[in-house]
Every structure is written in C-alpha cells, then in structure tokens.
C-alpha positions, -999 to +999 in steps of 0.1 A: +033+212-037+046+201-072+082+199-060+071+181-029+049+158-049+078+150-073+102+142-044+076+119-028+068+102-062+105+096-068+110+082-033+081+057-037+093+047-072+126+035-059+116+015-029+117-023-029+097-026+003+065-008+015+048-010+048+010-011+053-008-004+085-041-017+097-062-015+129-069-047+149-101-056+167-087-040+199-079-007+181-042-012+180-021-004+149-005-033+131+023-029+105+034-053+078+062-052+053+050-058+017+064-058-018+060-025-035+026-017-050+020-035-083+004-004-097-002+031-086-020+063-097+001+092-085-001+095-047-038+087-046-042+050-054-020+020-048-027-017-057-011-045-037-014-083-039-021-104-008-037-136+004-075-134+009-070-156+040-046-132+056-050-115+090-046-081+073-076-087+049-098-096+079-087-064+096-094-042+065-128-057+060-137-048+096-120-014+096-108+001+063-086+028+079-051+023+068-017+038+062+012+030+038+048+040+046+077+042+022+113+050+035+146+056+019+172+045+044+201+060+024+190+095+030+168+090+061+136+102+045+101+088+043+065+094+036+034+081+054+001+082+035-032+078+054-065+067+038-086+035+033-079+000+021-104-018+000-103-056-006-109-064-042-117-099-054-132-092-088-116-108-119-106-075-136-087-062-105-069-095-100-060-098-137-049-061-139-019-066-115-013-104-119+023-115-128+033-150-139+057-153-109+027-149-086+021-187-089+047-191-062+022-175-038-010-184-055-007-219-069-040-219-087-031-188-107-051-156-111-083-174-102-069-187-069-095-180-042-067-171-018-055-143-041-069-108-038-060-072-044-057-044-018-066-010-031-052+018-009-068+053-015-048+081+002-063+113+015-034+129+032+003+123+041+033+134+060+068+136+044+100+137+064+134+148+049+163+169+060+151+171+097+118+185+086+083+171+083+056+184+060+019+175+061-001+175+028-035+167+014-039+144-016-059+159-044 
C-alpha cells in the first residue's frame, strides 16, 4: 500500500483542479470542479474553500456523503476518494486556510459570512492507472 499511497499522494499534489461530488435532494450525484484543496492531511482529510450560500453547501448539510476526484490527463490516471463532507464556519477553520487573494471571492475578508470551509474526510478510494483499477481503504 505504501507505493500505491505514494503514487496517489504525488498525483494529488500536482493537480490544479479537483472535482467534488455531492448528492442532490432527488438522490442524483452532482459534480463540481474546484481549486485544489488548500490543505490536506495525507489521503484522509482535505480542506476546500467555498461560498456558504452555494448549492453544494446546502447539499452537504442535508447529506454529507461525498467524493473527491483528482485526475492526471497526461498519463490518463486518477483517484476517487469516498467519504463525508463537513461544512465548517468557525473562525479557526476559516483562518487556517485563508489567503489574501481570497478577497476576490469573499469581499469582506476572512469574516465574510459567505465564506466557509469544506472538510472532506475520506474512508476509501479507487485508483486507476495503466489500464488497472485498485480499491483501497484509508487508514
């Protein structure tokens, strides 16, 4: 698993786009392209920024089941992680991943009520590379 974990970690570290999946009120999957996570803890925890008023936040509050997908188009490989998404609005979470350029999205700064943090907690994943898929659990 260590070699697989290293390959996945490397793939994620070099992507400029990530995709998050949520479930809508009718039970259908919804995908959205996002900037890469602002912070991550291995393959287990990922922190993203988003608007509190967004459709995705409403969906995660109703159903926290989520997935995150990263792909490397150059080598046609990718990883999907499944888990849960938690909406965080506390000051310490917001300050932890805040960047000064974020004012272009959140004009009132780190205290903007329309700024929140999404914390994704992965429990398992599926990695695709070289015409082969591998399922794995997150420790």
